[in-house]
Every structure is written in C-alpha cells, then in structure tokens.
N, C-alpha and C positions, 0 to 999 in steps of 0.2 A: 347526463352523468355528472355526479358531484366532483368537485375539484379534488385532486390527489397530489400529494408531494411525490413526484416521480423519483424512483430509485434507479440505480445503475442497472439492476437486473431487468427492470421493466424496459429500459432503453435498449439494452442488449438484445432482449427477445424480439423487440420491434425491428431492430437493425437486421437480425437474422431473417425474419419473415420477409421483409422487403427485398433483401439481397437474393433470396431464393426465387422470388417472383420475377426479378429482373434478369436472371441468368438465362439468356436465350441459347447461346452456344455452349458455354461451360455447363449449363444444366442438362445438356444432352450428350455429354461425353463421359468417359470413365473417371470417376473420382474416388475409387476404392482403395488405392494404394496408400493413402494417408493412414487409415486405420490398420491396414494389413502390415505395414512396417513399423507401427507403433511410434510415430515421431513425436512423442511427448517432449515438450521443451525444445523443439527444433530450432536450429540456428541457421544463419546465412551460410550457404555453401554445403549444407547437408546433401549427400548424394544417395539416391536410391538405385539399387540394381534390379532391373526388370528382366526376367528370363523370357525368351521367346520360344515358340515351338521348334523342335528339331525337324530337319528334313532328311528324307532318305530316297534312294533310287532303287528301282526294281531290277532284278536279275532274271534272265530267261534260262531255263534248263535245270537239270537235276543237281548240278554241283552248287553247293552253298557258297555265297560270298558275303561274309560277315562284315558289316560296316561299323567303323568306329563311331561312338556316340560323341558328337561334337555339340557342346552347349553354346548356344548363341544368346547373347544378352545385350541390353542397352542400358544406359544410365540416364537418370533424370536428376537435375540439380535444382534445389530450391534456392534461388539467388535474387529474387525480386521482392522487395517490400514496398507496398503502396499504402498510403493512408489519406484520410480526409479529416479535418479538424473543424469543430464548431465552437461558438461561444454563446452563452445565453445567461440572463440574469436570474436572480432568485424568484422573481415574480413569474417568469416564464416557466420555471420548474413546478410552480404550484398550479397545475392545470390538468386536464384529462389527456390521456395518452393519444387518443385519436387526433385531437387538435394539434398537439405537440408534434406528432409524427408527420402530419401533413405540412406543417410550416418549417420544421427543422430537420427531422431525421430523414424523411423520404428524399428531399433534394440532395442531401449529402451522400446517402447510400447509393442513389442512382448514378451520380457522377463517378463515384469510386468504382462501382461495378462496371459501368460503361468503359472506363479506362482500362480495367483489367481484361474485360472481354475483347476490346480492340486489340490489345497486345497479344492475347492468346490466339484469337481467331486468325489474325494476320500471320503470326508466326507459324501456326499449324498449316495454313494454306500454302505458304511458301515451300513447305517440306513435301507437299504432294506433287508427284510428277505427272500423274494421269490427267489428261484434259480431254473433254468431249465438246463437240460443237465446231463451228466454223468461225474463225476470227473475222469480224466485220458483218456478220449476219445475225440479226436480232433473234432471240429465243422467243418464239411466238406460239409454240405448241409443245407437246410432250416428247418430241423426237430427241432433243438434246438430253433432257432428264432420263429418257429411256436409254440412250447411249451410255450415260454415266452409270446407270443401274447395271447395264451389261458389263461394264468394266469392273464394277464391284463383284459381280457374279464370277467373272473370269479370274479374279484374284482370290476366289473362294471365301469371300466375306460372308458372315452369317446374314441370313435374310430377314432377321429381326432387328429392331432398334436402329432403323435407318432414318436419317434426317437430311434436310436441305436448308442451308442458310442462303438467302437470296435478297439482294437489294431491292428497294421499292420500285425502281424504274423497270428492272427486268421482270419483277413480279407483275407489274401493270401490263406489260406486253403479254405475259403468259396467261394471266387470269382473264384478260379481255375475251378470249375465245374459249376458256375452259371454266368459267365461273360455276357451272353446275357440278363440277367435280370437287368443289371445296365447300360443300354444304352439309357435312355430317353433323347434324345438330347435337347428337349424342356426344360426340367428341368435343364439340365446342363448349358444352355444358361442363365437362369434366376437366378441360384444359385451362390452366390458370397462368401459364408462363407467358411472359411478354413476347409479342411478335408472332404468336402462333396464328397461322392462316388456315390450314386444313391438311388433309391427307389424300394423296393419290399416288399411283405408280409405286407402291411399296415404300413410301417415305412420308414423314411429317414435314410440312413446309413452314419455315419461319421467315418472316420479313425482318431483315437486319441491316441497318445502314453502316455497320462496321465491316462489312464484307471488303476484303482487300482488293485494291486495284493494281494490276501488274503493269509497271511502266517499262515497256520495251526500250532498249538502248538504240543507238543509231546504226548498229550492225545486227543483222539477223541471219547472215549466211557466211559460211567459211568452210574449212575442211580440216581433217586431221593433218598434222604436219609431219608426215613420214613417221607416224607413231604406231607401234605394234601393241595392241590391246593385250593386257594380261589378266588372269583370273582375279577378280576382286578389285579391279581398277575403280578408283573414285576420283581420278583426275586424268586429264588428257592434254597432250600438247597439240595446239591448234594454230592455224594461220589464216590470214584473210580478214582479221578483225582489227579495226582501228580504235574501237571503243570497247571497253570491258563490259561484259554482260552484267545485268542487274540480278541480284539474288532473287530467286523465284521464277526467273524466265525458264521456259520449257523448250527443250530441243530434241531432235532425233538425229540418228546417224544413218546414212543411206544403207539400205539392204540389211540392217540389223533389226530383226523382228522379235517381238515379245513372244514368249512361249508359255504354254500352260504350266502352272507350278508343279503339277504331278506327272502328266503324260509327256510333257515337253513338245507336244504338237504346236506348230506355229499358229498364232493368231493372224488375221489378215491385216494387221497394222504394225507399224514400226514401234519399237520400244521407246518410251518417252522418259526423259531425265530432267530433273530440276536443278538449276544452278544453286550452289551453296556459297557461303562467304569465301572471300579470298581469291576469287577468280580474276584473271587479268586478260589482256589481249592475246596472250600466248599460252596461258595455262587455265584450263577449264576444270573447276572443281564441281562435283555433282553428286546427286543421289537419285535412285539407289545405285549401289555398286554394280558393275557389270560382272556377271559370272558366266564364263564360256564353257565350263565343264563342271562335273560333279553333281551332287544331289540338289544344289542350290542354283543350278544353271537357269538363267532367266532370259537368255537370248538365243537366237539361232538364225538359220537361213530361212527363206520363204517356205521351205518344205519342213522346217523344224530340225534339220540336221545341225550338229554343232558347227560353229563357224571355224574357219581357218584364219586365225588372227592376222597372219602375214598378208592376207588379201584385203585387209581393211585399213591399211596404213595411210591412205590418202582419201578416204571416203568423205563425202560432203556432210557438213554439220549444219542443220537448218533449224531455226527457232520458230516457234508458233507465233503468228501475227506479223504485223508490219513494223518497219523501223519507226522509232520515236513516237509510238502510239500507246495509249493507255487502254487497258481492257479490264473491266470489272470481272471478278472471279467468284461467282456463286459456287457453292461446294456441296456435294452429296457425300455422306460418310456414314459408316457404321460406328456405333457408339465406341467400340474398343479401338478404333483407329488412333485416338488421341487420349492422353491421360493428363489430368490436372491434379496437382497435389498442393494442399495447403498445410503448413506446419503450425503447430501450437506454440505461439510466441510465449515467452516466459511472463509470468505474472509479476508485476512490479510491486514495490512496497505499498502496503495498505490494501488488504483484501477487499475492503469496502469501496475502493476506488478503481480497482482493476479487475475486470471479469473476462474470462475466455470461454467461448462457446463453440462447439463443433456439432454440426448437423449434416448428415448425408454427404460426408466428405468435404464440407466447407467449414474451415475454422477461421474465426476472427477474434480479435481482442478489442474490447472497449475500455478505455482508460480515461479517467476524469479527475480533475483537481480544481480547487477553488482559487480565485483571485480576490483576496480580501480587500485590495485597494479599490477595485471597481465593482464589487458585489457581483461578480460573474463566475460562471463555471466554464472551464475549458474541457471539452471532450474530444478525444481522437479515436478513430476507428482504424485499425491496422489489419492488413492481410499479408502474410508471407507465403509466397507461392512459387511453383515451377510448373513447367508443362513440357510435353514431349509428343511428337508424332511417332508413337510406338509401332504402329502398323500402317504407314502412310499408303500402302497399296490398297487398303480398305477404304479409300476415299478417292474422289474424282472431282476436279474442278470443271466448271462449265464456262465456255467462252462464247460471247455474242458480239453485239455492237461495240465499237470503240466508244469510250467515254469522253 
C-alpha cells in the first residue's frame, strides 16, 4: 500500500472499528437508548428515564377488580467521561492506515475500552442479586451454568440473546471436560468479538479477565434487629455484625422464599439480595426491594403464601460464602438486563480537528491538534457514558472456588 497522509476521518473510522471488536461485555448488552432518547450534544449528568413493564395480579370470580395502572421507571445518568491521548510526529502521519493502527491506534483504543468494560461489568455484576453454585466448589461442568439458566427462566427472561462472561481460570476448569461443546465452526467463523469461546446451554460464552471478584467482609452472619419488614423495603436494621458488608455481597433472610413473578408460587430457594452502597454494621441497604403484598410481591413462605412481617423481626441474615474470602463472579445474563448509553460529546472549534462518530449505540469523539514547537500532533479519544442494571433479575452470577 502506498503511503497516505492520514486524515482525522480515517483515524476515527479505525478507532470505531477496533472499539467494536474489543467490546466483549458492552457489545452484548442493550445499547439502544442512546438513539431512542436523541442525546445529541449530551452533557455530564444527563439523565434518561427508562420505563419498565407494569405488573398486575389475577382475581378469581365473576366480580371485576380493576387495578390502577402504576408506571414503574428507573433512571440512568451519563456521568463518566474517559479518554486516552496519543502523540505522533508528522512523519508518522505519512504512512498507511494498517501500520499506523497497529502501532498507535490499537494500543490506545484497547486500553480505553478495557477500562470502560471493567467499570461497566463490575458495576452491573454488583447489582445482580441472584447467585448459582456453591461457594468453595470449582465450576467443572454445566451444572452451575444450568442453575444460572434456570434462575433466568424463573425470572421470565427472554430465552434469546443470553451470554456468559467468565474468567480464564473458571473457563479452564469448565472447558477441560466439555471441550467438544465449544466447537461450532460455523459460529467461530462469523464471530469477531474479543474473547468469544463458543456456545452451549443456551448462551454464548466469553472469556473476560475483567469479571468482578466479590470480597466478602469479616462477617457473614447476623440477624434482623427486631425489625418489621414493610412493603418496598430497601434497607433493614440488623445486628450481630462487627464489620460492614461490602457492596455486592449477597445475602438471604431465613424462611423468606422467592416466588414466581406471575403465579406467586414459591421456588425451592430463599430470595437473594445484593448489598448496595451506604450499608453499615447496623443498617443493611440492598436490592431488589422486598415486596410482601400486591402485584409486585416477590417473596413468600415456603408454600408461596404471603408472609406475616411481624414473624420475621429476628430472622437470621446469612451471606453467600465464607468470611474474608474472595470469589470470582462469572455472570450469565440476557441482553436487556443491562443498558449502556454513550452521549454525543460536543464538537469543539475547528470541524477538521474534531470528529464525532456513532455506530450501534457507541458514540466517541476524536479530537486532534498540532504542536508546532515539536512537530507533533496530539490526538485524544473521548467517551461519555452511563450504565444501569435495568432488569438485574434477568442475570445470575456464578460462584465457585475462592480466588
């Protein structure tokens, strides 16, 4: 290829191409709200309102019971701007795009995408309360992914567009006995995204070293401190903890079972909750909220009946895993469990120096300017983004050996 004086448009197109190839987690979650909400010229702190499906209860008998329409929504804020900057001289700009990309663009884009993926994957994982597997037991077959799949089914997650992000050590344990299940040559030929391993058990498997590790605190057992649960509770008064739980730790409450979202029949397992920010040794903030009545009821007794809150005032609170132990958290999810939004950053002065490009829900800005003193060009790549676990019940972590 003959040498070419590279333009900012050529560089921007190459940046976008590499970014899409490197998106392992973000590339498999919902990125549609950016265009839907028309965030042209988005700024830090822009908030998007996302409406969730309403829930209703069924009445038996001839008499009609009309239910009020209660709209449920969540918000997503674009509050994080990350960038990476490069410098190169005029001689380096007078080259072919393939060579320039290999030496300059690819390393810069990869580190930017990796940092964003790490932030989004870890944040989304912490928001997921469901966990499958046994803490301390390695994942060596499909039983744990199968249990995670079952939890997605129980939450009525769509059975299409399901994915698993798994660290290489866990993947090694799993693939060792199941290598024949990851050999769909047709899929391998068409799959270009970084980290793709194969497909089995209704999910595409990705190997991703950015998978979050849950660090359990020094306390994993306590109880409610004479606290009566109320409908919609997102915090509980607890006792027996000398160390505050870490955000993302998962706990259960004795005799508080998860129920089917529609029929309200009890599942054979306790409802799981994930710790959110602000928790202390006496106050436990968590998600999802506890609903003990109404169309959104998500807990019940072992038979599925509604609980009597006054009977749960001193029930045991138990966390998943052992004290002061780290557990890697591979995750299975349906695409729409999480939403990633990028905003279109404003174009700065000089249209020939600042370019913005949006492809498939990913928007980035490339801005360049010259340094006459050193015969160099400074180029920065910026992404303004936000993310949200919109339907965290459509995801499930997997727990195995301690790390």
